[in-house]
C-alpha positions in Angstrom: 12.6 8.1 -18.9 13.9 4.7 -17.6 17.0 3.7 -19.5 18.0 0.7 -17.4 17.9 -2.7 -19.1 15.7 -5.5 -17.7 17.2 -8.9 -18.0 15.0 -11.9 -17.5 16.9 -15.1 -16.9 15.5 -18.7 -16.8 16.3 -20.3 -13.4 17.1 -23.5 -15.3 20.4 -21.9 -16.2 21.4 -22.2 -12.6 20.7 -25.9 -12.3 21.8 -27.4 -9.0 21.6 -24.1 -7.2 19.1 -23.9 -4.3 16.3 -21.2 -4.5 18.0 -19.5 -1.5 21.1 -19.0 -3.6 19.4 -17.1 -6.4 18.8 -13.7 -4.7 22.6 -13.3 -4.3 23.2 -14.3 -7.9 20.6 -11.7 -9.0 22.3 -9.0 -6.9 25.7 -9.8 -8.6 24.0 -9.5 -12.0 22.3 -6.2 -11.0 25.7 -4.7 -10.1 26.2 -4.2 -13.9 23.5 -1.4 -13.7 20.6 -3.5 -14.9 17.3 -4.8 -13.4 17.2 -8.6 -13.1 14.5 -11.2 -12.9 15.4 -14.9 -12.3 12.2 -16.5 -13.6 10.4 -19.8 -12.8 12.1 -20.8 -9.6 10.5 -23.9 -8.1 10.6 -23.3 -4.4 11.0 -26.0 -1.8 7.3 -25.7 -0.9 6.3 -26.3 -4.5 5.4 -22.7 -5.4 6.6 -21.3 -8.7 8.3 -18.0 -8.0 10.3 -15.3 -9.8 13.0 -13.4 -8.0 12.9 -9.6 -8.8 16.1 -7.6 -8.3 15.1 -4.1 -9.6 16.1 -0.6 -8.8 13.1 0.1 -6.7 12.2 -3.3 -5.2 13.4 -6.8 -4.8 11.6 -10.0 -3.6 9.9 -13.1 -4.6 7.0 -12.5 -7.0 4.2 -15.1 -7.1 1.6 -15.0 -9.8 -2.0 -15.9 -8.7 -3.5 -16.5 -12.2 -2.5 -17.5 -15.7 0.9 -15.8 -15.1 2.0 -18.7 -13.0 2.3 -20.9 -16.1 4.0 -18.3 -18.3 7.1 -19.4 -20.2 10.2 -17.3 -19.6 10.2 -15.8 -23.1 6.5 -14.8 -22.7 7.2 -13.2 -19.3 10.1 -11.2 -20.7 8.1 -10.0 -23.6 5.2 -8.8 -21.4 7.7 -7.1 -19.1 9.2 -5.3 -22.1 5.8 -4.1 -23.2 5.1 -2.7 -19.8 8.5 -0.9 -19.8 7.6 0.6 -23.2 4.4 2.0 -21.6 6.6 3.9 -19.1 6.5 1.5 -16.1 9.7 1.0 -14.0 11.0 -2.6 -13.9 9.4 -3.5 -10.6 6.0 -2.6 -11.8 6.6 -4.0 -15.3 7.3 -7.4 -13.8 4.1 -7.2 -11.7 2.1 -6.5 -14.9 4.0 -9.3 -16.8 2.5 -12.0 -14.5 -0.9 -10.4 -14.2 -4.0 -10.1 -16.5 -7.1 -8.0 -16.0 -9.7 -10.0 -14.1 -7.1 -12.0 -12.2 -5.9 -11.6 -8.6 -2.8 -9.5 -8.3 0.5 -11.4 -7.6 2.1 -11.5 -4.2 5.5 -9.9 -3.6 7.7 -10.8 -0.6 9.3 -8.2 1.6 12.6 -10.1 1.7 14.1 -13.4 0.8 11.4 -15.5 2.4 8.5 -16.5 0.1 5.5 -14.2 0.2 3.0 -14.7 3.0 -0.5 -15.6 1.6 -2.9 -12.9 2.8 -5.7 -13.9 5.1 -9.3 -13.1 4.2 -10.3 -9.5 5.2 -11.9 -9.2 8.6 -15.4 -7.7 8.8 -14.8 -4.2 10.2 -16.6 -0.9 10.4 -16.2 1.2 7.2 -13.4 3.8 7.1 -15.6 6.5 5.6 -14.2 10.0 6.3 -10.7 9.5 7.7 -9.1 12.4 9.5 -5.4 12.7 9.9 -4.4 14.9 12.8 -1.1 15.9 14.6 -2.2 16.4 18.2 -4.7 15.3 20.8 -6.3 18.7 20.8 -7.0 18.4 17.0 -8.2 14.8 17.6 -10.9 16.1 20.0 -12.1 18.6 17.4 -12.6 16.0 14.7 -14.2 13.5 17.1 -16.6 16.2 18.3 -17.4 16.9 14.6 -18.5 13.3 14.2 -15.5 11.7 12.4 -15.1 8.0 13.5 -11.8 7.0 11.7 -8.8 9.0 12.8 -5.0 8.8 12.5 -2.6 10.5 14.9 0.5 11.4 13.0 3.3 13.0 15.1 6.4 13.0 12.8 8.7 14.9 15.2 8.1 13.2 18.6 9.1 14.9 21.8 8.6 14.3 25.5 4.8 14.8 25.1 4.4 11.9 22.7 3.3 9.3 25.3 0.8 11.7 26.9 -0.5 12.7 23.4 -1.1 9.1 22.4 -2.6 8.2 25.7 -5.1 11.0 25.3 -5.9 10.1 21.7 -6.5 6.4 22.6 -8.8 7.4 25.5 -10.8 9.9 23.5 -11.3 7.5 20.6 -12.3 4.7 22.9 -14.9 7.0 24.5 -16.2 8.1 21.1 -16.3 4.6 19.6 -13.9 5.7 16.9 -11.2 3.7 15.1 -7.7 5.1 15.8 -4.6 4.4 13.8 -1.3 5.5 15.3 1.3 6.5 12.6 4.8 5.0 13.0 5.1 4.5 16.7 3.8 0.9 16.7 5.6 -0.3 19.8 4.5 2.5 22.0 1.0 2.3 20.5 0.8 -1.4 21.4 2.1 -0.7 25.0 -0.5 1.9 25.5 -3.3 -0.3 24.2 -4.0 1.2 20.8 -6.1 -1.0 18.4 -4.6 0.2 15.1 -1.4 1.5 13.5 -0.4 2.8 10.1 3.1 2.1 8.7 4.7 3.3 5.5 6.5 1.0 3.1 10.0 2.2 4.0 9.2 1.6 7.7 8.1 -1.9 7.0 11.2 -2.7 4.9 13.5 -1.4 7.7 11.8 -3.6 10.3 13.0 -6.8 8.5 11.3 -10.2 8.7 11.4 -10.3 12.5 10.1 -6.8 13.0 7.2 -7.3 10.6 6.3 -10.5 12.3 6.4 -8.7 15.6 4.0 -6.0 14.3 1.6 -8.7 13.1 1.8 -10.5 16.4 0.4 -7.5 18.2 -2.9 -8.2 16.7 -3.4 -4.4 16.0 -5.2 -3.4 12.9 -2.6 -2.4 10.3 -2.9 0.3 7.6 -0.2 0.3 4.9 0.7 3.0 2.4 1.1 2.2 -1.3 2.1 4.3 -4.3 3.2 1.8 -6.9 2.1 -1.6 -8.1 4.9 -3.5 -6.4 4.0 -1.7 -3.1 0.4 -2.8 -3.5 1.5 -6.4 -4.1 3.8 -6.4 -1.0 1.2 -4.7 1.2 -1.4 -7.4 0.5 0.8 -10.1 2.0 0.5 -8.4 5.5 -3.3 -8.9 5.4 -3.8 -5.2 6.4 -7.1 -3.7 7.6 -6.7 -1.2 4.7 -4.3 -0.1 2.0 -3.8 3.6 1.4 -3.5 4.6 -2.3 -1.9 8.0 -3.0 -1.2 10.6 -3.7 -4.5 10.9 -5.6 -3.9 14.6 -6.3 -0.6 16.6 -6.0 0.1 17.2 -2.3 2.4 19.5 -0.3 1.9 17.6 3.0 4.8 15.2 2.0 7.7 15.5 -0.4 7.3 12.5 -2.7 8.6 11.4 -6.1 5.3 9.8 -7.2 3.1 10.9 -10.1 -0.4 11.5 -8.7 -2.6 8.4 -9.0 -5.6 10.3 -10.2 -9.1 8.8 -10.0 -8.3 6.2 -12.7 -5.5 4.5 -10.6 -7.5 4.9 -7.4 -10.4 3.0 -9.0 -8.0 0.4 -10.3 -6.5 0.0 -6.8 -10.0 -0.6 -5.4 -10.8 -3.2 -8.0 -7.7 -5.3 -7.5 -6.4 -4.7 -3.9 -8.5 -7.4 -2.3 -8.6 -5.2 0.9 -10.4 -2.0 1.8 -8.7 1.0 0.1 -8.5 4.5 1.4 -7.6 7.5 -0.8 -5.1 10.0 0.4 -3.1 13.0 -1.0 -4.2 16.4 -2.1 -7.9 16.0 -1.0 -8.9 19.5 0.0 -12.2 20.3 -1.5 -15.7 18.9 -1.2 -15.8 17.9 -4.9 -12.6 15.9 -4.4 -14.2 13.9 -1.6 -17.2 13.1 -3.8 -14.9 12.0 -6.7 -12.7 9.9 -4.5 -15.7 8.1 -3.0 -17.1 7.5 -6.5 -14.1 5.1 -7.2 -15.3 2.7 -4.5 -12.6 3.7 -2.0 -13.9 2.8 1.5 -12.1 5.7 3.1 -11.2 9.3 2.1 -8.4 10.8 4.0 -8.5 14.5 4.9 -5.7 16.5 6.5 -5.8 20.2 5.6 -9.3 20.0 4.1 -10.8 19.8 7.6 -10.3 23.5 8.1 -10.1 25.5 11.3 -13.5 24.4 12.5 -14.2 20.7 11.6 -17.7 20.9 13.0 -18.6 23.2 10.1 -16.8 21.2 7.4 -17.4 17.6 8.3 -21.1 17.4 7.6 -20.6 18.8 4.2 -17.7 16.4 3.5 -19.8 13.4 4.7 -22.6 14.4 2.4 -20.2 14.6 -0.5 -18.8 11.1 0.3 -22.3 9.6 0.3 -23.1 11.4 -3.0 -20.0 10.0 -4.6 -20.9 6.5 -3.6 -24.2 6.8 -5.3 -22.5 7.5 -8.6 -19.7 4.8 -8.9 -17.2 5.2 -11.7 -15.8 2.1 -13.6 -12.2 1.0 -13.0 -9.8 0.9 -16.0 -8.3 -2.4 -17.2 -4.8 -1.2 -16.5 -3.2 1.5 -14.3 -0.9 4.3 -15.4 2.8 4.6 -14.1 3.4 6.5 -10.9 7.2 6.9 -11.3 
C-alpha cells in the first residue's frame, strides 16, 4: 500500500518565479517524503503544464483534453480518487488530467516541455514478434517465417559486432523488420533500421542522448509498464510501444503487477501508436487472447520452442483467430505497481 502523501500546489503561489525554477522547488518539497505536483504552470510557449515530482517519475505533464482546463482543487481531488484505487502518485496524476475517450496526456522525460508526437508512419504490421539472443536463433525464426524480430544480447562480448552484422544481413535478405535491443549506437553504425530501448535506458541518455537516438532515423520501439511510462513513450513518436508483462514472466525480474488482457486492451485503445504485447506469452491460447485485444504485435521468447518451424505456423493461426474475435477495452486500467 502506498502511504506517501500527494501534495498538489497551485503555481500561482510562486508568482514571479519562472517555470524553469519550479522543478527545483518541487524537489525541495519532495524531500519531506511526499509526492508533489505544481499545477497550472503557464509555460513560456503558452502551454498549460503541471510539474510532477513523484517517487517513480518526474516531468512536465500536459493534458490533451478537458484536463487542460481543470482547476487545481479539481485536479487534486481526481488524483486523490486515483490514489484510493491503488495507483501510485505518478499514475494518479496522469488519470487526474485524463478522461475516457480523450487523448492521453504527454509527459516529458526531463525539464524541457514534452515533445508533441508525430503522426504514426505507415509500416508493415508487427504480427508475431520473435525475441532471440543470437544470430543462429535468428536464422531459425526467419526460416520459420517470422518477419519481426528483436535481437537481445544482454551480456555483450567480443562477438557482439559480428552477431549484429549477421542479424542485420539475414533480416535484410528475408525482408524482415529487425529491432536491436539496447546497443543503439553500434546498431546505427552497422546500418540497422530499428532499435528497442527500455525506459531506464532512455532516462539515462538525457535530453541530448534521446535527441541523438531520434536523429538516427531508426525505427524505435519503447517498453512501457505503467501509465506514466506510456505517456512518456508517446512523446518519442515510436514505431511501437510494448505493453507488459501481460502475464507473469521469469525472463526478467520486474516489480510490475501483470497487465492482463484488460490493461493490454486499454493500452491499445489509448496509446495512439502500434502496441505489442510482451511477457509470459508461452502458449498458443495466450497468443490468441493477446491478439484479441487489438495488439498489433505479440512477442514470443521461450514460446518459440526448440524448433520454431513446427511452432510458428500454429502461433500465426492463433494470432489471426484472435484478431477475428476482438475484445472491448475497459474504460480505465488497473494499477501495475
